[in-house]
N, C-alpha and C positions, 0 to 999 in steps of 0.2 A: 351383613345379616340384619334383618328387620325384626323389631320387636312389637310393631304396631298391632294392638289388640291381641297379643300373645301372652299366655300365662307362663310365668317362669318361677320355678321353685329351686331354692338353694339348699343343699343338704349339708349336714355337718356344721361345724362352728367355724364361721369366718371371723378373721380378726376384726375387731369392732369398726375401725375405719375402712378397711377394705370392704367389709360387708355393707356399710353404709354407702360407700362410693358405688359399689356394684348396683345396689338397689336403686340409688338415684339415677344412675345411667339408664337402667332398664325403664324406669318411670319416664325419664326425660325422652326416651325413644318411643314412648306410647305403649309400653308393656305393662302388664299387671303382674305384681309379685305377690305370691301366696306362700304360706308357711306349711302347706301340706300338698301332697300329690293327689290328683283326682283325674277323672276322664278328660277334664278340661286342660290339663297340663300339657303344654307344647314343648317347653324346654326344662330339662332337669340338669342343674349344674352341680357337679360332684366335687367337693373339696378333696385335696390330696389325702387327708386322713380317712376319707370314706372309700377310696380306690381299692383298698385291700379287701373290701367286701365282695369285690367282683372277681377275685381270683378263682380259678377252676375249682379247687378243693373246697371252697366255702360256698359254692352254689347250692341253692336249695334243690332237694331231690323231688320236690312236689311238682 
């Protein structure tokens, strides 16, 4: 997977070292890490604690 010039957003709370390591790896691969989702977001990384938001009964009706 290439991150060159791609915008990556991490959701939820990553453990401090894991989060720092992940951000450093994306940056080293030429990616851009942001702390918000926008039209420019290419990859959204969801932490395990955030996965429950995507359960069928929790989906927005909008």
